[in-house]
N, C-alpha and C positions, 0 to 999 in steps of 0.2 A: 854899244847900242846902235842898231840900224833901223831907220824908219822904212817900212815896206808898204807896197800898194796891194790891192786886192789879189792880183794874179800871183804875186810872190807869196802872199799869205795862203792862197788856195793850194799852191804847190807844197808849202810846208805842212799844211793840215792834211792833205789828201794823198801824199805820195808814200806814206808808210814810214817816213823818217822819224827818228826819235826826237820828238819835240813836245814840250808841255805847253798847252794852250791855256792861258789864264785870262779870264774876264775880271776886271778890277772894279766893276760896279757893285752896288749892294745886292744882297741876296734876292730881294724882290725883283729887281730889274734882270738879274741873272735868270730867274725863274720864268720870265716872259718868253725868252728864247735865247739860245746861245750857240756859238760855233760848235761843230761836232767834236766831242771829246773834251770840251773845255771844262776846267775846274773854276771855282769861284773863290778868289782871294781879294776881297775888297781893299782898295787903297785907303787905309785908315790908320789909326794909331797902332794897330796890331799887325800891320802888313809884314814887317820884317820877320817876326816870329812865325806867322802863318806860312810865309814863303819858305822859311827854313824847314818847316815840317812837311810842306807839300812837295818841295823840290830840294831835297838835301844835297843832291849831286850838283855842284855849281858848274860843272863842265857840260851839263845837259842844256840843250837849246831850249829857250823859253820865248814864246810869243805872247805878248800882252796886247789887250785891246779894251776899248770901252764903247761908248754909245755911237759917237760920230766924230767927225773932224773938229767939231767945236768943243768936244770934251777933252780936257787936258789931263785927265787921270792916267791914261795909258802912258803918255810921255813922261809924266812925273814918276810913275811906277817903274818904267824902263830905266830912267836915270838912277833911281834908287837901287835897282838891281845891279847896275854897273858899280855903284858905290859899295854894294855888298859882295862884289867880286864874282858875280855870275859872268861866265866867259862869253856866252853867245845869247844876246838879248835882241829880240825883234819887236818893234812897236808897229802894230797895224793901226796906224793913226785914223784912217777913215771909219774904222769900227764896225760894229755889228749891223748897223743900219745899211751901210754900203754893201756888206755881204748879203744881207737879206734882200735888198732891192735888186741885186744881180741874179736872184733866183737860186743862189747856192743853198745847199742843205743846211738846216738848223735843227737843233734839238730843243725840246721844251720840258 
């Protein structure tokens, strides 16, 4: 797992590279707005099962994020993905608030 900043996250999200972007907040917060192309897999008791369904290829790059730097869910989710043997995991720790405040595109 690698913790990344906004610029690194932007490059992963926008350069056409094969990466699955995962918001780990609940569906209500996901629905407010999310990073382009993101899927919603809340970090809860069903996280492992839902990640296996959403990203069955463990060699695929996965970028996880949550609300902001105060939110620990993305770090916990990234650590869990490491335990589940996902090979390339990125934690965009500053989260979607940082992304949005920078004026980068979001989806609703």
